[in-house]
C-alpha positions, 0 to 999 in steps of 0.5 A: 940841229934839227928839232926832235919830232915828238910822237903823237899823244894817245889820249882817250876821249870818253863818250857820254855813255862812258861818263854814265858808266863811270858815275854808276860807281860814284853815288857817294862821291856824287852826293859829296859834290851835290852837298857843296851847293856850287850853283852849277847848272847840273845840280837839279839833274844830279839830285834827280839822278841820286833820288832815283838811285840811277848811280847805283843801277846796273841797268844799261840805261841810255841817254835817250831813256834818261832824257825821257824819264827826267824830262831834260834834253839829251844834249844837256844830259850829255854835257852835265854828265861830263861836268859832274865827273870832272867836278868830282875829280876837281873837288877831290883834288882840291879837298881830298879830306871830303873823300876819306873814310874814318877808317883805312889808309889814305892814298893817292891813286895815279891812274894812267892808260897810254897818255891819258891819266888822272889822280884820285885821293881816297881811303883803302883798307890796305895798301896794294902791292906791286902787280896786284889788279885794281878796278876803277871806272876812269875816263881814261878808256880802261877799267882794270889797272895793275899796280906798277909802283907804290911810293911813300913820302914823309913831310913834317911828320905827315906821311903819304902813299901814292899808288901808280896804276897802269891800264892794260894787261899785265905781262910780268915777263915784259916788265922784267925785260924792260928793266933788263934792257934799261940795265944793259942800256939797250933803252934809256929812261927817256925812251919810256916817255918818248915812245909807245910800248910797242916801240919799246918792245921793238927796240928790245926784240930788235924788231923792225916794222914796215908801216 
């Protein structure tokens, strides 16, 4: 039996400017990363960035401008920005308690855009509801997400909340059409994982494309 050909993965590769854009809303998280004294090569640069308050700046600074202001080579800055962002995500995954506030609800965000995804633990004032929008500067290539699902679990008297966020423009009618197609067995749950959204749409609408 011939092996089924897998569809190509669509995973966004973030640019250096996107990493800088993401970190502009992560000053507190950058401070948490710096406080770990992890011995990374970017620590002096990160300390400089925080002291100058560039993580909170809305100025459209370029890497070249930051290089001139800081005295660090552009190539190293590009490398460090990615390492800082990835370091925050790794620290959050391993030690989520560092990122929780004293008040609020502890949740895990599962963020997806096409085949790119990341997870993040944090505290929210309330649990988002289905179809609400959520802004998060993630390296998946998108900044505005909508709540696809909220799942709760209880383990040894400890409860957890996972919020699934989907990147892109929400179309509630499409979501209804997909659920209807699943119920009527026009498509399978496997199709949802194996196919792009436009391929699912084509199956539901009986549409053929000439590529």
